[in-house]
C-alpha positions, 0 to 999 in steps of 0.5 A: 499500500505504501509502495502504491502511494509512493509510486503515485506521489512520484508520478504526481511529482514527474507530472508536476515537473513536467507540466512546469517545464512545458510551461516554462518552455511554452510560454517563456523559453519559445515566447515569440517577439511580437513587435517591430524589427528592432536591433539590440546594439550592446557596447564593448564595455557593457556590464551584465546589467548594462547588457539586460538593460539594453535588451529590455530597453530594445524589446520591452520590458515584459519580453525583455525580461525574459530574454535577459533572463535566458541570456544570464541562464546561458552564461551571460558574459557581457564581452561576448555580447558585444555587438548588433543583434537584429530581432524580428517578429516571431523571433523566439526568446531563446533564440535571441538569448542564445544569439547574444550569449554566443555574440552571433551579430547580424551584419549591418547595411552601410548605404551613402550616396550623394555625399560631398564632403569626406566628413560627410561619409564619416558622419554616416559611418559613425550613424550606422556602426559602432566606430565613430567619425573621428576614428575613421578620419584617423584610419584615413591618414594612416592608410590612404597615403600608403595607397597612393592618395594625398588628403585632397584626394580621399574623396576618390577612394571611395564609391557610393553603394551598400556595403555589410559590415558587422556593427563592431568592424574596426575603422581600419577594416572599414577603410580597406573594405570600402577602398577595395570595392573602389579598386575593383571598379578600376579594372584593367579596362577602365584604367586603359580608357583613363589613359587614353584620355590622358587621365589618372584614375584620381583625375577621372574621379576629379573630373567626374565630381564636377560633372555630378555637381553640374547637372543632376541629369544623368543622361546629360553627364556624358556631354558635360564630361566631353565638354570639359575634356574638350577645354582640358585638351584645348588648354582652356580653363575649366570655369567650373561654377562648381569648384567655387561653390566648393572653394567658398565652402558654400554649395547653396550659391545660385549665381557665381560672379563678381568677387567669387570668381576671384576667390583665392584657392587652388579650387578656383578654375576661373583662376587655376588652369587644369583640374583642382587638387582633387575631388569636390564630392564622392562620385557615383560609379555611373558618373565615372563611366560617363566621363570614361565613355564620353561621346565626342563633340566640339562643345566648349561652353554651357549654361543652365536653360531658362526653363530651370529644367535642370538641363543646359544649352550647349555651345562651341562657339563663345558667341552663342554662349553668350546668348545662352547665358543672357537668356538664363541670367534674364530668367533669374532676374525675372524670378528674383534670384541672387 
């Protein structure tokens, strides 16, 4: 009789344990995340409490507490939790905690385009990755000169695109990865085209940066590129307004005239012959190809169209250019643009 009671009692305990285990697994371990996709970013110097607080702040107190507890049960080593972890709707608490406990980061996408200054790129990197902008800038100075770039040419080391990095990527790794992508773009075929034009790859970047600032119309860029190539080949000054804006550090300028044309700067292509010391923006790969594949024509002058369409009127002679320019300036005056 006592044996039967003992057996029944033991079975009851086992049943209770089984039910509790099931409930723990079902309602705790396997609880799915029900919010919007979010990233948990944990700094390299985070303490155990910092990690738990970050998890809760990112996932909400209720679900975050479960993940934080499960993380602690799996070792809870803060140094291994250093990184950025993507949590999607439906992800189970245990799997999230395990990824953090094992340091299994999810790559972060770094996308940049339409950037003028290298400091703009540094700022973008600081927004997306753990690397701060100052560390990135310091890495430029330690890597790019050895790769053949002067400080004024740093923008030519990068191409706008979408890249994948771990959030914890070191600045040296970021610079080298971006530089490698740019170097891969400059294959033998493109280098041969640049040589035919009498330009180095960096000079192509520099000319392309002027072209890109001159027009937002992609279909017009090859024409503008050839115009400037014509000027270079004829020994003429480029007289490119975007270089004045760069020299003046004011890209909002609408009219380039008067004292602006005399600004003391090596980027002033109204007073200095040839290309400026380096790119005035980080250019798109398509604009580089627009320079390399620029179609032949005899245009030497360009002026924005008076309809403000973003396109330009081109001319082979200065006389025709003066007519186009006068028409455009009348349109500026009519609109009160100074």
